[in-house]
C-alpha positions, 0 to 999 in steps of 0.5 A: 496518470494512474498506476495500478499495483497489487499488494499484500497487506498484513493488518495488526502488525507490531509496527508499520513496515514495507517489504518486497518478497522474492516474487516482487510482491509489495507487502504492507504491514499496518498496525490497524486491525482489519475491522470496519475498514481501519486497515484499508485506511491505514494502507492508504495513509501509508502509501500517501506518506511513503510517496509524499502525495495527498491521501486522495491520490491513493485508492483501493480499487479491488480487494477491500475485504482481502489481504491481496489488494489492488491500489490505484495511485494517481500521480507520476510514479512508475512501478519501479519508483515505488519499489525503490521507495519501498526498499529504502523505507 
């Protein structure tokens, strides 16, 4: 089962963290710079670590050069499961 989420990424942050804004958008802050795909790889690793799944189960399907990205997660997670994990991260 594949779940698709839209997230907002902030590269070059002081520390890696997660937030959910008032509209329900998941925000991912990564320390990597938005250069040569480093921030995208950091987002994939951050999701894999948060969800405790292999990196190969997380893919950026849209927005590879944008701050707004669409992420596909191949595992048995619901959007609410991920929101709960982000809130507790």
